[in-house]
A tleap script that builds the chain and sets N, CA, C and O, in Angstrom:
source leaprc.protein.ff14SB
mol = sequence {
  NMET THR LYS GLU ASP VAL ALA LYS LEU LYS
  ALA GLU VAL GLU THR SER LEU ALA GLN ALA
  LYS SER ILE GLU ASP LEU ASN SER ILE LYS
  ILE LYS TYR LEU GLY LYS LYS GLY VAL LEU
  THR ASN LEU LEU LYS SER LEU LYS GLU LEU
  PRO LEU GLU GLU ARG ARG GLU LEU GLY SER
  LEU LEU ASN GLN ILE LYS ASP GLU LEU GLU
  ARG VAL LEU LYS VAL LYS GLU ARG GLU ILE
  LEU LEU ALA GLU GLU ASP GLU ILE THR ASP
  LEU ASP LEU SER LEU PRO GLY ARG GLU PRO
  GLU LEU GLY ALA LEU HIE PRO LEU THR ILE
  VAL ILE SER GLU ILE CYS SER LEU PHE GLU
  ARG LEU GLY PHE GLU VAL ALA GLU GLY PRO
  GLU GLY GLY CILE
}
set mol.1.N position { 41.992 -15.009 -11.204 }
set mol.1.CA position { 40.854 -15.195 -12.076 }
set mol.1.C position { 41.361 -15.627 -13.456 }
set mol.1.O position { 42.318 -15.066 -13.989 }
set mol.2.N position { 40.691 -16.641 -14.019 }
set mol.2.CA position { 41.092 -17.162 -15.318 }
set mol.2.C position { 39.905 -17.188 -16.283 }
set mol.2.O position { 38.778 -16.848 -15.923 }
set mol.3.N position { 40.192 -17.600 -17.509 }
set mol.3.CA position { 39.120 -17.733 -18.495 }
set mol.3.C position { 38.111 -18.788 -18.074 }
set mol.3.O position { 36.920 -18.651 -18.357 }
set mol.4.N position { 38.567 -19.835 -17.405 }
set mol.4.CA position { 37.668 -20.898 -16.954 }
set mol.4.C position { 36.696 -20.347 -15.907 }
set mol.4.O position { 35.515 -20.694 -15.899 }
set mol.5.N position { 37.206 -19.492 -15.031 }
set mol.5.CA position { 36.338 -18.872 -14.023 }
set mol.5.C position { 35.251 -18.015 -14.691 }
set mol.5.O position { 34.092 -18.013 -14.275 }
set mol.6.N position { 35.659 -17.299 -15.723 }
set mol.6.CA position { 34.711 -16.454 -16.450 }
set mol.6.C position { 33.685 -17.323 -17.179 }
set mol.6.O position { 32.504 -16.980 -17.224 }
set mol.7.N position { 34.129 -18.440 -17.746 }
set mol.7.CA position { 33.198 -19.336 -18.431 }
set mol.7.C position { 32.215 -19.951 -17.441 }
set mol.7.O position { 31.031 -20.094 -17.748 }
set mol.8.N position { 32.702 -20.316 -16.247 }
set mol.8.CA position { 31.811 -20.833 -15.198 }
set mol.8.C position { 30.789 -19.788 -14.794 }
set mol.8.O position { 29.606 -20.086 -14.624 }
set mol.9.N position { 31.262 -18.551 -14.640 }
set mol.9.CA position { 30.370 -17.461 -14.280 }
set mol.9.C position { 29.286 -17.261 -15.342 }
set mol.9.O position { 28.116 -17.066 -15.015 }
set mol.10.N position { 29.686 -17.310 -16.614 }
set mol.10.CA position { 28.730 -17.131 -17.716 }
set mol.10.C position { 27.694 -18.252 -17.678 }
set mol.10.O position { 26.505 -17.991 -17.866 }
set mol.11.N position { 28.115 -19.483 -17.441 }
set mol.11.CA position { 27.179 -20.606 -17.368 }
set mol.11.C position { 26.235 -20.439 -16.178 }
set mol.11.O position { 25.047 -20.745 -16.275 }
set mol.12.N position { 26.764 -19.957 -15.063 }
set mol.12.CA position { 25.953 -19.725 -13.851 }
set mol.12.C position { 24.884 -18.653 -14.115 }
set mol.12.O position { 23.729 -18.790 -13.713 }
set mol.13.N position { 25.302 -17.594 -14.797 }
set mol.13.CA position { 24.378 -16.521 -15.133 }
set mol.13.C position { 23.263 -17.032 -16.045 }
set mol.13.O position { 22.091 -16.711 -15.848 }
set mol.14.N position { 23.639 -17.825 -17.038 }
set mol.14.CA position { 22.654 -18.372 -17.982 }
set mol.14.C position { 21.649 -19.280 -17.294 }
set mol.14.O position { 20.454 -19.203 -17.577 }
set mol.15.N position { 22.116 -20.141 -16.393 }
set mol.15.CA position { 21.171 -21.024 -15.681 }
set mol.15.C position { 20.265 -20.216 -14.762 }
set mol.15.O position { 19.080 -20.524 -14.635 }
set mol.16.N position { 20.801 -19.200 -14.129 }
set mol.16.CA position { 19.973 -18.344 -13.267 }
set mol.16.C position { 18.885 -17.669 -14.076 }
set mol.16.O position { 17.739 -17.584 -13.637 }
set mol.17.N position { 19.239 -17.190 -15.253 }
set mol.17.CA position { 18.254 -16.521 -16.114 }
set mol.17.C position { 17.212 -17.503 -16.628 }
set mol.17.O position { 16.037 -17.159 -16.754 }
set mol.18.N position { 17.640 -18.720 -16.923 }
set mol.18.CA position { 16.694 -19.705 -17.428 }
set mol.18.C position { 15.687 -20.114 -16.347 }
set mol.18.O position { 14.557 -20.472 -16.677 }
set mol.19.N position { 16.061 -20.071 -15.092 }
set mol.19.CA position { 15.185 -20.455 -14.005 }
set mol.19.C position { 14.298 -19.317 -13.522 }
set mol.19.O position { 13.378 -19.547 -12.738 }
set mol.20.N position { 14.554 -18.111 -13.967 }
set mol.20.CA position { 13.781 -16.946 -13.512 }
set mol.20.C position { 12.374 -16.993 -14.103 }
set mol.20.O position { 12.201 -17.097 -15.317 }
set mol.21.N position { 11.362 -16.915 -13.218 }
set mol.21.CA position { 9.987 -16.986 -13.651 }
set mol.21.C position { 9.175 -15.746 -13.269 }
set mol.21.O position { 8.037 -15.596 -13.715 }
set mol.22.N position { 9.737 -14.866 -12.461 }
set mol.22.CA position { 8.979 -13.691 -12.021 }
set mol.22.C position { 9.895 -12.465 -11.985 }
set mol.22.O position { 11.114 -12.563 -12.129 }
set mol.23.N position { 9.267 -11.323 -11.791 }
set mol.23.CA position { 10.024 -10.075 -11.700 }
set mol.23.C position { 10.939 -10.096 -10.486 }
set mol.23.O position { 12.048 -9.564 -10.539 }
set mol.24.N position { 10.489 -10.704 -9.394 }
set mol.24.CA position { 11.313 -10.804 -8.183 }
set mol.24.C position { 12.581 -11.608 -8.458 }
set mol.24.O position { 13.664 -11.250 -7.996 }
set mol.25.N position { 12.437 -12.701 -9.218 }
set mol.25.CA position { 13.593 -13.501 -9.581 }
set mol.25.C position { 14.586 -12.673 -10.388 }
set mol.25.O position { 15.791 -12.727 -10.142 }
set mol.26.N position { 14.083 -11.916 -11.340 }
set mol.26.CA position { 14.946 -11.079 -12.173 }
set mol.26.C position { 15.662 -10.013 -11.338 }
set mol.26.O position { 16.842 -9.734 -11.549 }
set mol.27.N position { 14.929 -9.422 -10.386 }
set mol.27.CA position { 15.552 -8.407 -9.530 }
set mol.27.C position { 16.658 -9.018 -8.666 }
set mol.27.O position { 17.704 -8.399 -8.469 }
set mol.28.N position { 16.429 -10.238 -8.146 }
set mol.28.CA position { 17.464 -10.860 -7.329 }
set mol.28.C position { 18.695 -11.210 -8.163 }
set mol.28.O position { 19.819 -11.116 -7.671 }
set mol.29.N position { 18.494 -11.614 -9.429 }
set mol.29.CA position { 19.630 -11.891 -10.306 }
set mol.29.C position { 20.386 -10.604 -10.588 }
set mol.29.O position { 21.617 -10.580 -10.570 }
set mol.30.N position { 19.649 -9.539 -10.847 }
set mol.30.CA position { 20.275 -8.251 -11.128 }
set mol.30.C position { 21.123 -7.794 -9.933 }
set mol.30.O position { 22.245 -7.318 -10.105 }
set mol.31.N position { 20.582 -7.943 -8.740 }
set mol.31.CA position { 21.327 -7.537 -7.541 }
set mol.31.C position { 22.538 -8.421 -7.340 }
set mol.31.O position { 23.622 -7.936 -7.015 }
set mol.32.N position { 22.354 -9.739 -7.534 }
set mol.32.CA position { 23.440 -10.704 -7.291 }
set mol.32.C position { 24.627 -10.444 -8.189 }
set mol.32.O position { 25.770 -10.504 -7.738 }
set mol.33.N position { 24.371 -10.153 -9.472 }
set mol.33.CA position { 25.469 -10.028 -10.418 }
set mol.33.C position { 25.856 -8.592 -10.746 }
set mol.33.O position { 27.035 -8.306 -10.955 }
set mol.34.N position { 24.876 -7.679 -10.797 }
set mol.34.CA position { 25.166 -6.310 -11.239 }
set mol.34.C position { 25.079 -5.277 -10.129 }
set mol.34.O position { 25.370 -4.102 -10.353 }
set mol.35.N position { 24.684 -5.696 -8.941 }
set mol.35.CA position { 24.532 -4.762 -7.827 }
set mol.35.C position { 25.838 -4.154 -7.387 }
set mol.35.O position { 26.901 -4.480 -7.915 }
set mol.36.N position { 25.753 -3.266 -6.414 }
set mol.36.CA position { 26.933 -2.565 -5.909 }
set mol.36.C position { 27.985 -3.526 -5.384 }
set mol.36.O position { 29.183 -3.297 -5.550 }
set mol.37.N position { 27.535 -4.604 -4.748 }
set mol.37.CA position { 28.447 -5.629 -4.250 }
set mol.37.C position { 28.261 -6.925 -5.029 }
set mol.37.O position { 28.513 -8.009 -4.503 }
set mol.38.N position { 27.826 -6.819 -6.266 }
set mol.38.CA position { 27.544 -7.979 -7.103 }
set mol.38.C position { 28.797 -8.683 -7.568 }
set mol.38.O position { 29.899 -8.140 -7.501 }
set mol.39.N position { 28.608 -9.901 -8.041 }
set mol.39.CA position { 29.726 -10.741 -8.484 }
set mol.39.C position { 30.472 -10.087 -9.646 }
set mol.39.O position { 31.693 -9.936 -9.596 }
set mol.40.N position { 29.742 -9.700 -10.689 }
set mol.40.CA position { 30.398 -9.065 -11.862 }
set mol.40.C position { 31.057 -7.761 -11.497 }
set mol.40.O position { 32.149 -7.461 -11.978 }
set mol.41.N position { 30.417 -6.985 -10.662 }
set mol.41.CA position { 30.991 -5.704 -10.252 }
set mol.41.C position { 32.305 -5.909 -9.523 }
set mol.41.O position { 33.281 -5.203 -9.780 }
set mol.42.N position { 32.333 -6.870 -8.616 }
set mol.42.CA position { 33.558 -7.133 -7.869 }
set mol.42.C position { 34.658 -7.669 -8.779 }
set mol.42.O position { 35.824 -7.315 -8.609 }
set mol.43.N position { 34.304 -8.518 -9.742 }
set mol.43.CA position { 35.304 -9.042 -10.671 }
set mol.43.C position { 35.869 -7.922 -11.542 }
set mol.43.O position { 37.072 -7.879 -11.797 }
set mol.44.N position { 35.010 -7.023 -11.994 }
set mol.44.CA position { 35.491 -5.897 -12.812 }
set mol.44.C position { 36.408 -4.983 -12.003 }
set mol.44.O position { 37.371 -4.432 -12.537 }
set mol.45.N position { 36.108 -4.823 -10.718 }
set mol.45.CA position { 36.952 -3.989 -9.849 }
set mol.45.C position { 38.303 -4.657 -9.609 }
set mol.45.O position { 39.323 -3.981 -9.475 }
set mol.46.N position { 38.303 -5.990 -9.555 }
set mol.46.CA position { 39.559 -6.701 -9.254 }
set mol.46.C position { 40.456 -6.836 -10.485 }
set mol.46.O position { 41.563 -7.361 -10.368 }
set mol.47.N position { 40.032 -6.395 -11.623 }
set mol.47.CA position { 40.846 -6.475 -12.837 }
set mol.47.C position { 42.117 -5.637 -12.739 }
set mol.47.O position { 43.121 -5.953 -13.377 }
set mol.48.N position { 42.077 -4.593 -11.960 }
set mol.48.CA position { 43.242 -3.699 -11.896 }
set mol.48.C position { 44.464 -4.397 -11.304 }
set mol.48.O position { 45.584 -3.913 -11.461 }
set mol.49.N position { 44.267 -5.506 -10.639 }
set mol.49.CA position { 45.383 -6.242 -10.043 }
set mol.49.C position { 46.070 -7.166 -11.043 }
set mol.49.O position { 47.155 -7.674 -10.758 }
set mol.50.N position { 45.474 -7.392 -12.191 }
set mol.50.CA position { 46.014 -8.316 -13.200 }
set mol.50.C position { 46.947 -7.592 -14.151 }
set mol.50.O position { 46.890 -6.369 -14.284 }
set mol.51.N position { 47.816 -8.364 -14.820 }
set mol.51.CA position { 48.673 -7.761 -15.864 }
set mol.51.C position { 47.826 -7.216 -17.015 }
set mol.51.O position { 46.670 -7.601 -17.188 }
set mol.52.N position { 48.416 -6.325 -17.790 }
set mol.52.CA position { 47.699 -5.586 -18.808 }
set mol.52.C position { 47.022 -6.505 -19.828 }
set mol.52.O position { 45.850 -6.289 -20.137 }
set mol.53.N position { 47.692 -7.498 -20.352 }
set mol.53.CA position { 47.117 -8.382 -21.376 }
set mol.53.C position { 45.928 -9.173 -20.807 }
set mol.53.O position { 44.882 -9.269 -21.449 }
set mol.54.N position { 46.091 -9.732 -19.613 }
set mol.54.CA position { 45.008 -10.478 -18.996 }
set mol.54.C position { 43.833 -9.550 -18.683 }
set mol.54.O position { 42.673 -9.930 -18.841 }
set mol.55.N position { 44.140 -8.355 -18.246 }
set mol.55.CA position { 43.109 -7.373 -17.903 }
set mol.55.C position { 42.266 -7.061 -19.137 }
set mol.55.O position { 41.039 -6.999 -19.048 }
set mol.56.N position { 42.913 -6.865 -20.289 }
set mol.56.CA position { 42.173 -6.571 -21.513 }
set mol.56.C position { 41.276 -7.744 -21.922 }
set mol.56.O position { 40.104 -7.575 -22.256 }
set mol.57.N position { 41.866 -8.922 -21.882 }
set mol.57.CA position { 41.152 -10.111 -22.321 }
set mol.57.C position { 39.965 -10.420 -21.389 }
set mol.57.O position { 38.830 -10.578 -21.837 }
set mol.58.N position { 40.257 -10.502 -20.097 }
set mol.58.CA position { 39.192 -10.836 -19.133 }
set mol.58.C position { 38.192 -9.702 -18.994 }
set mol.58.O position { 37.000 -9.949 -18.817 }
set mol.59.N position { 38.657 -8.468 -19.070 }
set mol.59.CA position { 37.759 -7.323 -18.998 }
set mol.59.C position { 36.766 -7.325 -20.147 }
set mol.59.O position { 35.584 -7.029 -19.970 }
set mol.60.N position { 37.265 -7.664 -21.322 }
set mol.60.CA position { 36.398 -7.751 -22.483 }
set mol.60.C position { 35.337 -8.831 -22.304 }
set mol.60.O position { 34.163 -8.616 -22.606 }
set mol.61.N position { 35.762 -10.003 -21.808 }
set mol.61.CA position { 34.819 -11.100 -21.578 }
set mol.61.C position { 33.788 -10.733 -20.509 }
set mol.61.O position { 32.598 -11.002 -20.672 }
set mol.62.N position { 34.244 -10.124 -19.429 }
set mol.62.CA position { 33.325 -9.751 -18.348 }
set mol.62.C position { 32.346 -8.676 -18.816 }
set mol.62.O position { 31.173 -8.710 -18.444 }
set mol.63.N position { 32.808 -7.729 -19.622 }
set mol.63.CA position { 31.923 -6.700 -20.123 }
set mol.63.C position { 30.884 -7.291 -21.083 }
set mol.63.O position { 29.738 -6.842 -21.105 }
set mol.64.N position { 31.280 -8.297 -21.876 }
set mol.64.CA position { 30.321 -8.970 -22.753 }
set mol.64.C position { 29.250 -9.662 -21.924 }
set mol.64.O position { 28.063 -9.581 -22.240 }
set mol.65.N position { 29.667 -10.340 -20.868 }
set mol.65.CA position { 28.705 -11.017 -19.976 }
set mol.65.C position { 27.777 -9.986 -19.355 }
set mol.65.O position { 26.567 -10.204 -19.290 }
set mol.66.N position { 28.323 -8.873 -18.902 }
set mol.66.CA position { 27.521 -7.836 -18.266 }
set mol.66.C position { 26.503 -7.260 -19.241 }
set mol.66.O position { 25.329 -7.113 -18.901 }
set mol.67.N position { 26.951 -6.932 -20.461 }
set mol.67.CA position { 26.043 -6.364 -21.459 }
set mol.67.C position { 24.935 -7.361 -21.837 }
set mol.67.O position { 23.767 -6.992 -21.960 }
set mol.68.N position { 25.326 -8.626 -22.016 }
set mol.68.CA position { 24.350 -9.662 -22.364 }
set mol.68.C position { 23.346 -9.854 -21.225 }
set mol.68.O position { 22.147 -9.998 -21.464 }
set mol.69.N position { 23.839 -9.854 -20.001 }
set mol.69.CA position { 22.953 -10.012 -18.836 }
set mol.69.C position { 21.949 -8.865 -18.771 }
set mol.69.O position { 20.759 -9.099 -18.559 }
set mol.70.N position { 22.408 -7.635 -18.950 }
set mol.70.CA position { 21.508 -6.484 -18.907 }
set mol.70.C position { 20.458 -6.575 -20.019 }
set mol.70.O position { 19.285 -6.271 -19.800 }
set mol.71.N position { 20.884 -6.991 -21.203 }
set mol.71.CA position { 19.959 -7.099 -22.329 }
set mol.71.C position { 18.909 -8.192 -22.070 }
set mol.71.O position { 17.717 -7.980 -22.295 }
set mol.72.N position { 19.357 -9.349 -21.601 }
set mol.72.CA position { 18.437 -10.469 -21.357 }
set mol.72.C position { 17.484 -10.125 -20.214 }
set mol.72.O position { 16.310 -10.495 -20.256 }
set mol.73.N position { 17.974 -9.423 -19.196 }
set mol.73.CA position { 17.105 -9.024 -18.076 }
set mol.73.C position { 15.968 -8.133 -18.587 }
set mol.73.O position { 14.817 -8.310 -18.187 }
set mol.74.N position { 16.279 -7.185 -19.460 }
set mol.74.CA position { 15.251 -6.314 -19.993 }
set mol.74.C position { 14.236 -7.092 -20.833 }
set mol.74.O position { 13.030 -6.873 -20.717 }
set mol.75.N position { 14.723 -7.991 -21.667 }
set mol.75.CA position { 13.822 -8.784 -22.525 }
set mol.75.C position { 12.916 -9.676 -21.675 }
set mol.75.O position { 11.708 -9.744 -21.899 }
set mol.76.N position { 13.520 -10.364 -20.692 }
set mol.76.CA position { 12.727 -11.258 -19.842 }
set mol.76.C position { 11.685 -10.471 -19.042 }
set mol.76.O position { 10.549 -10.920 -18.892 }
set mol.77.N position { 12.068 -9.301 -18.530 }
set mol.77.CA position { 11.134 -8.497 -17.763 }
set mol.77.C position { 9.934 -8.094 -18.634 }
set mol.77.O position { 8.786 -8.137 -18.193 }
set mol.78.N position { 10.228 -7.707 -19.863 }
set mol.78.CA position { 9.158 -7.330 -20.782 }
set mol.78.C position { 8.253 -8.517 -21.069 }
set mol.78.O position { 7.032 -8.369 -21.105 }
set mol.79.N position { 8.842 -9.702 -21.273 }
set mol.79.CA position { 8.045 -10.912 -21.537 }
set mol.79.C position { 7.146 -11.238 -20.355 }
set mol.79.O position { 5.971 -11.553 -20.540 }
set mol.80.N position { 7.684 -11.168 -19.141 }
set mol.80.CA position { 6.910 -11.497 -17.947 }
set mol.80.C position { 5.766 -10.490 -17.759 }
set mol.80.O position { 4.647 -10.879 -17.424 }
set mol.81.N position { 6.040 -9.218 -17.970 }
set mol.81.CA position { 4.996 -8.200 -17.825 }
set mol.81.C position { 3.904 -8.377 -18.865 }
set mol.81.O position { 2.725 -8.189 -18.563 }
set mol.82.N position { 4.280 -8.737 -20.086 }
set mol.82.CA position { 3.279 -8.972 -21.119 }
set mol.82.C position { 2.433 -10.207 -20.796 }
set mol.82.O position { 1.223 -10.223 -21.024 }
set mol.83.N position { 3.088 -11.234 -20.263 }
set mol.83.CA position { 2.342 -12.452 -19.896 }
set mol.83.C position { 1.331 -12.162 -18.770 }
set mol.83.O position { 0.202 -12.653 -18.795 }
set mol.84.N position { 1.757 -11.362 -17.791 }
set mol.84.CA position { 0.862 -10.990 -16.693 }
set mol.84.C position { -0.296 -10.133 -17.233 }
set mol.84.O position { -1.439 -10.288 -16.803 }
set mol.85.N position { 0.005 -9.237 -18.171 }
set mol.85.CA position { -1.023 -8.387 -18.736 }
set mol.85.C position { -2.035 -9.212 -19.515 }
set mol.85.O position { -3.233 -8.935 -19.464 }
set mol.86.N position { -1.556 -10.236 -20.245 }
set mol.86.CA position { -2.469 -11.104 -20.991 }
set mol.86.C position { -3.395 -11.859 -20.056 }
set mol.86.O position { -4.565 -12.063 -20.377 }
set mol.87.N position { -2.888 -12.279 -18.901 }
set mol.87.CA position { -3.729 -12.969 -17.931 }
set mol.87.C position { -4.818 -12.064 -17.402 }
set mol.87.O position { -5.952 -12.496 -17.193 }
set mol.88.N position { -4.474 -10.818 -17.189 }
set mol.88.CA position { -5.420 -9.853 -16.634 }
set mol.88.C position { -6.505 -9.513 -17.658 }
set mol.88.O position { -7.680 -9.422 -17.302 }
set mol.89.N position { -6.128 -9.324 -18.920 }
set mol.89.CA position { -7.080 -8.899 -19.932 }
set mol.89.C position { -7.600 -10.075 -20.732 }
set mol.89.O position { -7.647 -10.006 -21.960 }
set mol.90.N position { -7.987 -11.138 -20.078 }
set mol.90.CA position { -8.579 -12.289 -20.741 }
set mol.90.C position { -10.075 -12.074 -20.876 }
set mol.90.O position { -10.864 -12.911 -20.438 }
set mol.91.N position { -10.471 -10.969 -21.472 }
set mol.91.CA position { -11.859 -10.567 -21.584 }
set mol.91.C position { -12.284 -10.693 -23.039 }
set mol.91.O position { -11.643 -10.139 -23.932 }
set mol.92.N position { -13.358 -11.417 -23.269 }
set mol.92.CA position { -13.862 -11.591 -24.626 }
set mol.92.C position { -14.850 -10.470 -24.922 }
set mol.92.O position { -15.967 -10.461 -24.404 }
set mol.93.N position { -14.434 -9.540 -25.746 }
set mol.93.CA position { -15.251 -8.359 -26.041 }
set mol.93.C position { -16.365 -8.678 -27.028 }
set mol.93.O position { -17.233 -7.836 -27.255 }
set mol.94.N position { -16.368 -9.865 -27.621 }
set mol.94.CA position { -17.401 -10.212 -28.571 }
set mol.94.C position { -18.667 -10.767 -27.895 }
set mol.94.O position { -19.704 -10.908 -28.543 }
set mol.95.N position { -18.582 -11.074 -26.616 }
set mol.95.CA position { -19.743 -11.577 -25.876 }
set mol.95.C position { -20.777 -10.478 -25.674 }
set mol.95.O position { -20.409 -9.307 -25.584 }
set mol.96.N position { -22.063 -10.822 -25.599 }
set mol.96.CA position { -23.064 -9.791 -25.356 }
set mol.96.C position { -22.927 -9.237 -23.930 }
set mol.96.O position { -22.437 -9.915 -23.027 }
set mol.97.N position { -23.363 -8.021 -23.762 }
set mol.97.CA position { -23.254 -7.379 -22.453 }
set mol.97.C position { -24.227 -7.959 -21.445 }
set mol.97.O position { -25.186 -8.639 -21.811 }
set mol.98.N position { -23.979 -7.690 -20.190 }
set mol.98.CA position { -24.866 -8.161 -19.131 }
set mol.98.C position { -25.980 -7.151 -18.944 }
set mol.98.O position { -25.775 -5.943 -19.065 }
set mol.99.N position { -27.177 -7.672 -18.644 }
set mol.99.CA position { -28.276 -6.759 -18.373 }
set mol.99.C position { -28.077 -6.158 -16.999 }
set mol.99.O position { -27.729 -6.869 -16.056 }
set mol.100.N position { -28.291 -4.869 -16.874 }
set mol.100.CA position { -28.131 -4.249 -15.556 }
set mol.100.C position { -29.235 -4.724 -14.605 }
set mol.100.O position { -30.384 -4.920 -15.000 }
set mol.101.N position { -28.851 -4.898 -13.360 }
set mol.101.CA position { -29.841 -5.295 -12.367 }
set mol.101.C position { -30.750 -4.107 -12.055 }
set mol.101.O position { -30.283 -2.976 -11.916 }
set mol.102.N position { -32.045 -4.375 -11.948 }
set mol.102.CA position { -32.982 -3.310 -11.630 }
set mol.102.C position { -32.874 -2.986 -10.156 }
set mol.102.O position { -32.429 -3.816 -9.363 }
set mol.103.N position { -33.273 -1.801 -9.790 }
set mol.103.CA position { -33.178 -1.379 -8.409 }
set mol.103.C position { -34.169 -2.082 -7.501 }
set mol.103.O position { -34.960 -2.910 -7.954 }
set mol.104.N position { -34.125 -1.752 -6.224 }
set mol.104.CA position { -35.002 -2.384 -5.242 }
set mol.104.C position { -36.216 -1.491 -4.991 }
set mol.104.O position { -36.249 -0.328 -5.393 }
set mol.105.N position { -37.207 -2.063 -4.320 }
set mol.105.CA position { -38.402 -1.295 -3.946 }
set mol.105.C position { -38.050 -0.304 -2.839 }
set mol.105.O position { -37.148 -0.538 -2.035 }
set mol.106.N position { -38.782 0.803 -2.820 }
set mol.106.CA position { -38.616 1.796 -1.797 }
set mol.106.C position { -39.071 1.217 -0.451 }
set mol.106.O position { -40.035 0.451 -0.434 }
set mol.107.N position { -38.443 1.537 0.645 }
set mol.107.CA position { -38.849 0.988 1.959 }
set mol.107.C position { -40.310 1.268 2.301 }
set mol.107.O position { -40.960 0.408 2.896 }
set mol.108.N position { -40.845 2.418 1.954 }
set mol.108.CA position { -42.259 2.719 2.246 }
set mol.108.C position { -43.192 1.818 1.419 }
set mol.108.O position { -44.241 1.398 1.907 }
set mol.109.N position { -42.812 1.526 0.184 }
set mol.109.CA position { -43.607 0.626 -0.653 }
set mol.109.C position { -43.631 -0.769 -0.050 }
set mol.109.O position { -44.671 -1.427 -0.055 }
set mol.110.N position { -42.513 -1.221 0.464 }
set mol.110.CA position { -42.449 -2.541 1.102 }
set mol.110.C position { -43.368 -2.591 2.337 }
set mol.110.O position { -44.085 -3.572 2.535 }
set mol.111.N position { -43.344 -1.533 3.165 }
set mol.111.CA position { -44.169 -1.500 4.380 }
set mol.111.C position { -45.648 -1.477 4.008 }
set mol.111.O position { -46.448 -2.187 4.618 }
set mol.112.N position { -46.025 -0.667 3.008 }
set mol.112.CA position { -47.427 -0.602 2.582 }
set mol.112.C position { -47.918 -1.946 2.090 }
set mol.112.O position { -49.026 -2.360 2.431 }
set mol.113.N position { -47.089 -2.657 1.270 }
set mol.113.CA position { -47.535 -3.961 0.767 }
set mol.113.C position { -47.641 -4.980 1.895 }
set mol.113.O position { -48.527 -5.834 1.850 }
set mol.114.N position { -46.777 -4.926 2.899 }
set mol.114.CA position { -46.888 -5.835 4.041 }
set mol.114.C position { -48.171 -5.568 4.842 }
set mol.114.O position { -48.858 -6.496 5.269 }
set mol.115.N position { -48.471 -4.291 5.032 }
set mol.115.CA position { -49.704 -3.935 5.773 }
set mol.115.C position { -50.940 -4.391 4.994 }
set mol.115.O position { -51.883 -4.927 5.576 }
set mol.116.N position { -50.929 -4.176 3.678 }
set mol.116.CA position { -52.072 -4.591 2.854 }
set mol.116.C position { -52.239 -6.107 2.913 }
set mol.116.O position { -53.360 -6.598 3.046 }
set mol.117.N position { -51.124 -6.866 2.816 }
set mol.117.CA position { -51.268 -8.332 2.865 }
set mol.117.C position { -51.750 -8.782 4.257 }
set mol.117.O position { -52.474 -9.773 4.352 }
set mol.118.N position { -51.381 -8.103 5.299 }
set mol.118.CA position { -51.843 -8.425 6.651 }
set mol.118.C position { -53.346 -8.232 6.770 }
set mol.118.O position { -54.049 -9.103 7.283 }
set mol.119.N position { -53.849 -7.071 6.289 }
set mol.119.CA position { -55.283 -6.801 6.334 }
set mol.119.C position { -56.068 -7.753 5.429 }
set mol.119.O position { -57.187 -8.134 5.770 }
set mol.120.N position { -55.503 -8.144 4.283 }
set mol.120.CA position { -56.176 -9.101 3.410 }
set mol.120.C position { -56.333 -10.449 4.119 }
set mol.120.O position { -57.356 -11.111 3.947 }
set mol.121.N position { -55.346 -10.867 4.907 }
set mol.121.CA position { -55.461 -12.112 5.643 }
set mol.121.C position { -56.515 -12.018 6.763 }
set mol.121.O position { -57.081 -13.030 7.177 }
set mol.122.N position { -56.760 -10.835 7.227 }
set mol.122.CA position { -57.775 -10.635 8.265 }
set mol.122.C position { -59.186 -10.525 7.679 }
set mol.122.O position { -60.166 -10.463 8.422 }
set mol.123.N position { -59.287 -10.500 6.329 }
set mol.123.CA position { -60.583 -10.463 5.704 }
set mol.123.C position { -60.949 -9.140 5.082 }
set mol.123.O position { -62.029 -9.038 4.500 }
set mol.124.N position { -60.134 -8.137 5.167 }
set mol.124.CA position { -60.433 -6.847 4.568 }
set mol.124.C position { -60.089 -6.878 3.087 }
set mol.124.O position { -59.354 -7.742 2.608 }
set mol.125.N position { -60.645 -5.909 2.387 }
set mol.125.CA position { -60.374 -5.760 0.971 }
set mol.125.C position { -59.616 -4.461 0.752 }
set mol.125.O position { -59.913 -3.439 1.371 }
set mol.126.N position { -58.628 -4.517 -0.141 }
set mol.126.CA position { -57.888 -3.305 -0.479 }
set mol.126.C position { -58.535 -2.689 -1.675 }
set mol.126.O position { -58.627 -3.308 -2.736 }
set mol.127.N position { -58.989 -1.459 -1.510 }
set mol.127.CA position { -59.679 -0.766 -2.603 }
set mol.127.C position { -58.880 0.459 -3.022 }
set mol.127.O position { -58.344 1.185 -2.185 }
set mol.128.N position { -58.811 0.672 -4.296 }
set mol.128.CA position { -58.125 1.854 -4.822 }
set mol.128.C position { -59.174 2.726 -5.484 }
set mol.128.O position { -60.062 2.241 -6.185 }
set mol.129.N position { -59.053 3.994 -5.252 }
set mol.129.CA position { -60.028 4.873 -5.847 }
set mol.129.C position { -59.692 6.316 -5.687 }
set mol.129.O position { -58.604 6.650 -5.219 }
set mol.130.N position { -60.637 7.227 -6.081 }
set mol.130.CA position { -60.366 8.642 -6.037 }
set mol.130.C position { -60.357 9.240 -4.644 }
set mol.130.O position { -59.944 10.389 -4.487 }
set mol.131.N position { -60.798 8.507 -3.618 }
set mol.131.CA position { -60.845 9.082 -2.287 }
set mol.131.C position { -59.498 9.011 -1.567 }
set mol.131.O position { -59.452 9.198 -0.352 }
set mol.132.N position { -58.440 8.755 -2.256 }
set mol.132.CA position { -57.131 8.767 -1.613 }
set mol.132.C position { -56.693 7.394 -1.138 }
set mol.132.O position { -55.871 7.275 -0.229 }
set mol.133.N position { -57.238 6.370 -1.749 }
set mol.133.CA position { -56.776 5.030 -1.439 }
set mol.133.C position { -55.341 4.823 -1.943 }
set mol.133.O position { -54.625 5.761 -2.294 }
set mol.134.N position { -54.990 3.615 -1.955 }
set mol.134.CA position { -53.634 3.302 -2.382 }
set mol.134.C position { -53.404 3.615 -3.812 }
set mol.134.O position { -52.303 3.405 -4.321 }
savepdb mol mol.pdb
quit
């Protein structure tokens, strides 16, 4: 592993982050680079095979990439969540309220009015009065 490899890795991480548009994309990037078998994790584990000076130099670079990646992942996740929340709450509170819909007629009232209209078509008159009419 050389400085050029680390620079290529940093460029790859940056392009992956630039292309991320959703939480799922961010999670896949996190797994790919920071996961248990991730690229950065494996590179950090392989540092023990290098000489001391190279280990310090490359370890420092890799840790910077890791810290930056973690920071950018958090920021991007927050931005995406806020954007989704803005889409959901696109409600104009200054608009007047909607009038509530009135209820329906009672089933017995509907039947009585149908019967009355039937008798009216037959020539009868519907009378209301004190003798218990409608």
